[in-house]
KEKE-3310 file (N, C-alpha, C; in steps of 0.2 Angstrom, whole numbers, plus 5000, padded with zeros to 4 digits):
npx = (5451:5450:5454:5453:5460:5462:5449:5447:5456:5451:5438:5443:5448:5437:5430:5437:5449:5467:5480:5492:5489:5483:5493:5501:5494:5491:5503:5510:5516:5513:5511:5506:5494:5487:5486:5478:5465:5463:5461:5449:5440:5440:5434:5421:5417:5417:5407:5395:5394:5388:5374:5363:5362:5358:5345:5337:5329:5336:5330:5325:5337:5344:5335:5337:5350:5349:5342:5352:5356:5366:5364:5370:5370:5363:5358:5355:5345:5335:5331:5321:5303:5289:5281:5288:5298:5290:5287:5298:5304:5300:5300:5291:5278:5282:5296:5297:5292:5302:5313:5309:5308:5321:5327:5320:5326:5338:5336:5330:5320:5309:5306:5291:5274:5270:5282:5294:5309:5317:5312:5317:5323:5313:5303:5293:5280:5278:5278:5267:5257:5260:5256:5242:5239:5242:5232:5220:5221:5220:5208:5200:5203:5196)
npy = (4460:4451:4446:4446:4455:4466:4470:4475:4486:4494:4497:4503:4515:4520:4523:4535:4534:4538:4536:4534:4528:4517:4510:4507:4499:4488:4484:4488:4496:4514:4516:4504:4502:4513:4509:4498:4503:4512:4502:4496:4507:4509:4496:4498:4509:4503:4494:4502:4508:4500:4497:4491:4493:4507:4506:4496:4492:4489:4479:4470:4467:4460:4449:4442:4439:4430:4420:4415:4421:4431:4448:4456:4449:4448:4439:4428:4433:4435:4422:4419:4418:4429:4425:4415:4424:4432:4422:4421:4424:4439:4446:4457:4465:4478:4477:4468:4476:4486:4478:4473:4485:4489:4478:4480:4492:4487:4480:4468:4454:4446:4428:4421:4420:4406:4398:4389:4390:4390:4382:4373:4381:4388:4388:4374:4377:4390:4387:4380:4390:4398:4390:4389:4402:4403:4394:4400:4412:4407:4402:4413:4419:4411)
npz = (5562:5572:5584:5602:5609:5600:5598:5611:5612:5602:5608:5619:5614:5608:5619:5623:5628:5629:5617:5623:5635:5631:5624:5634:5643:5635:5630:5618:5603:5599:5586:5581:5589:5583:5570:5572:5576:5565:5555:5560:5559:5545:5541:5546:5539:5526:5527:5530:5518:5509:5499:5504:5517:5517:5513:5518:5533:5550:5557:5547:5541:5552:5554:5542:5543:5554:5549:5541:5530:5520:5520:5511:5499:5485:5477:5485:5493:5484:5481:5490:5494:5495:5505:5512:5518:5526:5535:5543:5560:5568:5556:5547:5537:5535:5534:5524:5513:5513:5509:5497:5490:5490:5482:5470:5466:5464:5452:5454:5460:5472:5473:5464:5470:5480:5478:5486:5489:5500:5510:5520:5529:5536:5550:5556:5561:5556:5542:5541:5543:5532:5522:5524:5522:5508:5503:5507:5499:5486:5487:5487:5475:5467)
capx = (5449:5447:5457:5449:5464:5461:5442:5447:5459:5446:5433:5446:5449:5430:5428:5440:5456:5472:5484:5497:5486:5481:5499:5504:5489:5491:5510:5511:5518:5508:5509:5502:5487:5483:5484:5472:5459:5462:5458:5442:5436:5439:5429:5415:5415:5415:5400:5390:5394:5385:5368:5358:5361:5354:5338:5334:5330:5341:5327:5325:5344:5345:5331:5340:5356:5347:5340:5358:5357:5370:5360:5373:5370:5356:5356:5352:5339:5330:5328:5315:5297:5286:5278:5294:5301:5285:5287:5304:5303:5301:5300:5284:5276:5287:5303:5296:5291:5309:5317:5306:5310:5328:5328:5318:5331:5344:5334:5329:5313:5308:5302:5284:5270:5270:5288:5298:5316:5321:5307:5320:5325:5306:5301:5287:5274:5277:5277:5260:5253:5261:5252:5236:5238:5241:5226:5215:5222:5218:5200:5197:5203:5191)
capy = (4462:4445:4445:4450:4461:4471:4473:4479:4492:4498:4499:4508:4521:4523:4526:4541:4533:4541:4531:4533:4523:4510:4506:4505:4494:4482:4482:4488:4503:4518:4515:4498:4504:4518:4505:4493:4508:4514:4496:4495:4512:4507:4491:4501:4513:4499:4490:4507:4510:4495:4500:4487:4496:4513:4506:4491:4493:4485:4473:4466:4464:4455:4443:4439:4436:4425:4415:4412:4424:4437:4453:4460:4444:4449:4432:4424:4436:4434:4415:4418:4421:4434:4421:4412:4429:4433:4417:4422:4428:4447:4449:4459:4468:4484:4474:4465:4482:4489:4473:4473:4492:4488:4473:4484:4497:4484:4477:4461:4453:4440:4423:4422:4417:4398:4395:4389:4389:4390:4380:4370:4386:4390:4384:4370:4380:4395:4385:4378:4396:4400:4386:4391:4409:4401:4390:4405:4417:4403:4401:4420:4420:4406)
capz = (5568:5575:5591:5608:5611:5595:5600:5617:5610:5598:5613:5624:5610:5607:5626:5624:5631:5625:5614:5628:5640:5627:5623:5641:5645:5630:5628:5610:5601:5598:5579:5580:5591:5579:5564:5574:5576:5558:5552:5562:5556:5538:5540:5548:5533:5521:5529:5530:5511:5505:5498:5508:5524:5517:5510:5522:5540:5554:5559:5541:5540:5557:5552:5537:5546:5559:5544:5538:5523:5520:5518:5505:5494:5482:5474:5490:5495:5479:5481:5495:5491:5500:5510:5516:5522:5531:5541:5548:5566:5568:5549:5545:5531:5533:5532:5517:5509:5512:5505:5490:5487:5488:5477:5464:5465:5461:5446:5456:5463:5476:5469:5464:5475:5480:5477:5492:5488:5506:5514:5525:5534:5539:5556:5554:5562:5551:5536:5541:5542:5526:5517:5525:5518:5501:5502:5507:5494:5480:5487:5486:5468:5463)
cpx = (5446:5449:5453:5453:5463:5454:5443:5451:5455:5441:5436:5446:5442:5428:5432:5447:5461:5476:5490:5495:5485:5488:5502:5500:5490:5498:5512:5513:5512:5506:5505:5495:5483:5481:5478:5465:5458:5458:5451:5438:5435:5434:5422:5413:5413:5408:5395:5389:5389:5377:5362:5357:5358:5347:5334:5335:5334:5337:5326:5332:5346:5341:5334:5346:5354:5345:5346:5359:5361:5366:5363:5373:5363:5353:5352:5346:5333:5328:5323:5309:5294:5284:5283:5297:5296:5285:5293:5302:5304:5301:5293:5283:5280:5293:5302:5296:5298:5313:5315:5308:5317:5330:5326:5323:5337:5342:5332:5322:5314:5305:5295:5281:5270:5276:5291:5305:5320:5316:5310:5322:5319:5305:5294:5281:5272:5276:5270:5255:5254:5257:5245:5234:5238:5234:5220:5215:5219:5210:5197:5198:5198:5184)
cpy = (4456:4444:4449:4456:4467:4474:4477:4486:4497:4501:4504:4515:4524:4526:4532:4540:4536:4535:4529:4527:4517:4506:4504:4499:4487:4480:4482:4495:4507:4518:4510:4499:4508:4514:4501:4497:4510:4508:4495:4501:4511:4501:4494:4505:4509:4496:4495:4509:4506:4497:4497:4491:4503:4512:4501:4493:4488:4479:4468:4463:4459:4449:4439:4435:4430:4419:4412:4415:4430:4443:4457:4455:4445:4443:4428:4426:4435:4427:4414:4421:4426:4430:4418:4418:4431:4428:4417:4426:4435:4450:4451:4462:4474:4482:4471:4471:4485:4484:4473:4479:4492:4484:4476:4489:4494:4480:4470:4460:4447:4434:4424:4418:4409:4395:4395:4386:4387:4387:4376:4375:4389:4385:4380:4374:4386:4393:4383:4384:4399:4396:4388:4398:4407:4398:4396:4410:4413:4403:4408:4422:4416:4409)
cpz = (5572:5582:5596:5610:5606:5597:5606:5616:5606:5604:5617:5620:5609:5613:5627:5628:5626:5622:5619:5633:5637:5626:5629:5643:5641:5628:5621:5609:5599:5590:5578:5583:5586:5572:5566:5573:5569:5554:5553:5559:5548:5537:5542:5542:5527:5521:5528:5523:5507:5505:5502:5515:5523:5515:5514:5529:5544:5556:5553:5540:5546:5556:5547:5539:5550:5555:5540:5531:5524:5517:5512:5499:5491:5479:5479:5493:5490:5478:5486:5491:5497:5506:5515:5520:5527:5537:5545:5554:5565:5561:5547:5538:5530:5531:5525:5512:5508:5508:5498:5486:5485:5482:5470:5462:5461:5454:5447:5459:5467:5471:5469:5469:5474:5479:5484:5491:5494:5511:5520:5531:5538:5545:5554:5555:5558:5544:5535:5540:5535:5521:5518:5521:5511:5499:5502:5502:5487:5481:5486:5479:5464:5463)
residu = (MET:GLY:SER:ALA:ARG:ASN:ARG:GLN:ILE:VAL:ALA:ASP:ARG:LEU:ALA:GLY:GLU:SER:TYR:ALA:MET:ILE:THR:GLU:ARG:HIS:GLY:LEU:SER:ARG:ARG:ARG:ALA:GLU:LYS:ILE:VAL:GLN:GLN:HIS:GLU:GLN:GLN:VAL:GLN:GLN:VAL:SER:MET:HIS:PRO:VAL:TYR:GLN:HIS:VAL:GLY:ILE:ARG:ALA:ILE:ASN:CYS:LEU:ARG:LYS:ALA:GLY:VAL:ASN:PRO:GLU:ASP:ILE:ASP:ALA:ILE:SER:GLN:TYR:SER:ARG:GLU:SER:LEU:LEU:CYS:LEU:PRO:ASN:PHE:GLY:HIS:THR:SER:LEU:ALA:GLN:LEU:GLU:ALA:TYR:LEU:HIS:LEU:MET:GLY:ARG:ALA:LEU:LEU:GLY:ARG:GLY:HIS:TYR:ALA:ARG:ALA:ALA:SER:ILE:PRO:PRO:ALA:ALA:ALA:LYS:ARG:SER:ARG:LYS:MET:LEU:VAL:SER:ASP:GLU:ALA:GLN:GLN:VAL)
# end
């Protein structure tokens, strides 16, 4: 579904256009137009079937994508610590709770406290805040 024409065909069909109008506008057969729309529907169905989309909110998924992490890759997600995830823009405690619940369901967990496997992806200001949080947590434990 990479081409702009295919995206336009799908958009036309979703907007309620008939196949007759689509084939005339784009210069292809009705069978080809139906196949393009069918492929799109199958892709949408496959994406929505992955368990991460049922258990984790869209905000958390978008934050992970912006950080360069595939939300469907459990191994990549579990390489983050709680602190490093909270340092991602717009990723808050609710997103963290949803993600931890999903990982628990899958039999996985985030890295323990103080581990920074993905420190390079954290903005410098956020990393400083995270270090301050760790120092204050350690001071409270003493």
